[in-house]
N, C-alpha and C positions, 0 to 999 in steps of 0.2 A: 505492497499501499505506500502510495504517494505521500510523504511529511506535507506536501501543499492540500489536501485535503482535508485534515484533524480541524482546524479553524470552519470550516464549515458542518463538519460532523458534529462538531460540541456543539453551534448554534442548533442542527438537527433537533440534538437531543434534550436540550435547558427548553424549544417550544413546546416537545414533545411532551414533559414533564410537567411544566407551567399549564402548559392546556386538561393534563390529566386533574391534574391540583385544583383547577376550576371546575372539572366535573364532577369533582367528588362533592356529598353533602357536608351542608355544615354539618356541625355536631350541637346538641342543644349548648353548651359549655361556652359558643364560640358564638352564638347566635346571642347568646345573654346582651340584653343593652349594658350602657354604660350605667352604673348608679349614680343616682343624685349626688355633689359633695355635700360632708358633712355640712347640715344646717344647724343652728341654733334655736331656740323657744322664738328670739326676737333677727329677723334677718334684714340686709341692709337692703337698699334698691340697685346698689351694684351686684350683691348677690344674685337677687332673683335675674337681672340684667343677663347676668354670666348661666342659670339656669333654665332662663325660659322656653328653650328651644325644647328641655326634656320632656320627654311623652309622661314619665312618671310626675310629672308636677303640675297639680291642678291650683288655679289661681283664682280664688273664691272671691268675687269682689260682694259685700254685704252691706254697700250702704244703702240707707233706708230712710223715713220721718223723723228718726233722730238727730241723723248731721244737714236734712235740709234734701238729703236725695233720693233714691231710689231707682223706681224701672228706669224712669225716665232720663235720669241723669249719666245711669250705665251704659241706656243706648247711645245718648249722647259722645261719648268716653269712656273709655276705658282698658287696662294694659292690656294687648293685646293679647287674645287666647282664653282672657279671666270670662267663667263664666260668674251669674248674678244670683245670688240669693239672701233677699230682705229678710233683714234681720229683723224686723219690726212685723211682717208681713207673712213670709216663709211656712213659721212653727217651729221655731228654736227654741219658744216660749208657748205654754196655752194655759190655758186656761181648765183647770181639773179642778172639781167640788167646791165650784164658788170661787175660787181663788188665783186668781189672776198671776200672769208671769212665771208661771209654775217647768220645771222639767218636765217635758214631753214624756212619752211612756215607749220603753227602747221598740218596742214595733215599729210607734211613730216615728225614733230618730233612723232606724235604721230605714227605712221607707224616705223621708226627707234626706238622709247623708246619699242613698245609692241614687236617686235623682239625680243630685246635684251631679253625679257622674267623679264619682269617690267609692273608691275600696281601699283594702288594707293594703297594698300593695303604690298605694299614691304618695307622694309629698305636698301635703296642703299648705300652700301658704294664705291665710286669709289676708285678704286690703279693705281697710278703716277708709274713708273718706280722708284722716287725716288731718280733723278742722277745730277739733276740740276734746277735751279729756272722756266727758262721756261717751265719745264717738267711739274711741279706744276701747272704754268700757264693753260695748257692742263686739268689737274683736277679743276681748278678751276673754267674755261670756261662751263666743262659738267654741275657740279653742279649748275653753275648759267642758264645757258639753262634749267634744270631739274627744278630748282624753277620757271623758265622765265613761265614753262605750269603748275604751279601747284600743282607739285609732294612735299607732304607732309613732307616727312623722307627720307631726302639725307644728307650723310657723307663724308669725304676725309681720308681717311687712311694717317696717320703723316708721313710723308717715305715712303709709295708704300711699290713698292716688297723688294727694297734693305734692307728697316728696316725690311722686316718679314723675311728675309734670317738674315739678322744680330743677331736673334732676338735666331735662331736656329731652327726655324720652319720649316718643309715641306714642298717642294714643291712639284706640281703634273703636268707629263706630259702628251700630246694628248691632243685636245680638245672639252669643253662640248657645246654641241649643243643646247642652251636654248628651251622650249617650249614657243612658240608664245603668248601671253595673250595683250588684250584690253585694250589700255591706252588712255584716254581721257581727254585733254588737258581744265584745266581752268587757263586763261593766267593771270602772277600776272603783268598788267602790270606797276605796282608802283616802278618793278626794273628795266625797261626798257627807255631809252631817245631816241625815235626818231631825228632823225636830224634836222626836224624843231624847233625841242625845245631849239636843241643846237644853230640853228641860232638866236632865240629870247636870247639865254642867251647873246651872242655874244653882240647883242646890247645892249641888257638891263643889264646885272647880274641877281643875285637872286641865283646863285650856282655856284657854287666852280669850276672850269673844271680843271679835275687833268688828267693831260700825266705824266703815268706811263712808261714811255722807257729813255733808256738810255740818261742821257745830251746832246750826241753829235748827237742824232737825234732832240732833244727839239730844241738845235740851230740853228740848221737846217745844220751840217756838214755831214750830212749822213743820206740816208734816203733808204726804203725796192724796191725793182723793183717793187711792185702793187701799191706803195703811187707815186702821180705824180708829187708831189711838198714836196720841203724842208720845215722846219720849225714845227711850230704847232700852232693850232689855238689861237685865241685871246683872253687874257684874263686865259690864262692857266697859273698854276702852276706847277711844276715840280717835281715828286715824285718818282725814279725808282723805280720799283715793285721791285726788286731784294734785293732791303735794306731791307724787310723784311725777305727775306731767308737766312737763318744760313747754307751757304754752304760747312764748317764742319762737320757738320751732316745729311747734306739735308732733314732738315726741317724745317717747320717755325720755328724761334724766339719765345724765353718765352713769355708771355703777357705782362709782365712788359716790355722789350726792345719793344715790338707790340707797345703799351702804349705811350712808351716815343718819337719814331718815328713818330706817325697821330697826337701828341702835335702839332706837328709844322704846320700841316693845319689849315687854320680856322675854326671856327665854323659852323653848318648851313649844309643845303644841298649837296651833294659831286655830280659830275655826271663825272664817269673814263671813259679813254680812252689812246688808244697806238694806233699803228699801226694799227689793225688789230682786234680790243675785245680780243685777246690774253695775254698781261702782265697785262691790264688793269682787268682783271677778276681777278688776284689777290690781286692786289687792294681795289677791291670792295668787295671782298673775308674777308678780311682781316678787313675793314673798317665794314662791316656790319654785317655778321657774328660771327666774333671773337671778335672785341673789342660791338656788336652792336649799331651802330650811325643807328638812324632811317630813315634820307631821305637819301640813297647812289643808283644810276643808272651807268648803266653799258651803253655806249652809245658803242654798237656792231661793229658799221659801223667802228666806226671810221676814223683813217687818209687815208684809201682807200677810204671810201667812202666819207669824206669832199673834200678831192684835187680829185673826179674826176665831179665833177662841179667846173671851172675853175675860175667863178664869186663869189666863197666863198672864202673868206682872209684868209692870211697867214702873220705869225710875225716867223722874223727869224733875226741870226744873220747873217747871210751867206750875202755877197756882190758878186757882179760881178767883183770885184778884187781877190776876192777869186775863183771864174768860171775860171776867166785867167790863174791863176798861176796853178791851178787843169790839167788846157787846157796846158800849157805848162812844165807837168810835174813836177812842183815846189813846190807841196805838196798844202794842203787848209791851 
């Protein structure tokens, strides 16, 4: 054989080997998509931008009347690929036994989450409007709900839609309709405090009852319409959830600031509550998910459930004189 033919033979053999390799079936291991890079409970706009094309990531836009938005605001402009689930209307909180804003049943949540296009294999990024502290509470409550039913991978977009726009990223108009999936709940009851447990804490102690409302609600100077009495649950301490939020940036404060604020709380277990379990979700999220405190639970029924039974005691700085002054139009 002439050595002049060797390069040609090598080229022919190489082409044959490559052709065979491309013809072979791809193994399951080779076919696996790249996994989503590690995400913390609070992710940045840069993180979402870098992972937006990952098919495992579901961007869940939860804008509602609470932030002045909802379906129309979503349709007018949202993060590309995002699906919408109105926090106030979709069923994240329901009326049960005459008490509003309660946690849905497991079956109701499985249906809601599955119809939103989410299953256990997705990484869910919850996107609030990014306009005020109560708006962040919506995201924290949805986050907590997903954790309650055992979803393994959830984050909140720090700063929400507003931060995405401020960074110069594009918005998409129209409506994305998700393909329904089957989501199976595995309840993580360690995140939830039932009313019976709170009753025991009032009697015997054992955990810090953390009231996340503004001081005027805690003191009994003001209440929501859904709450049937003024004041707070006995033994509770007050930490307004808005304290953890920076209104100048519409994001949570820095970790160092969060740690400094949380340092005022006693060590040990915490049960977070407010009027409806909305503001309290922010306190739960900061303490449990950002600062890593190990025993923090949410009393989701909060004051609307607690005051629904007049036999449950209330502490309040409010007096009959306050009521009389208000009736006479003299203020409280």
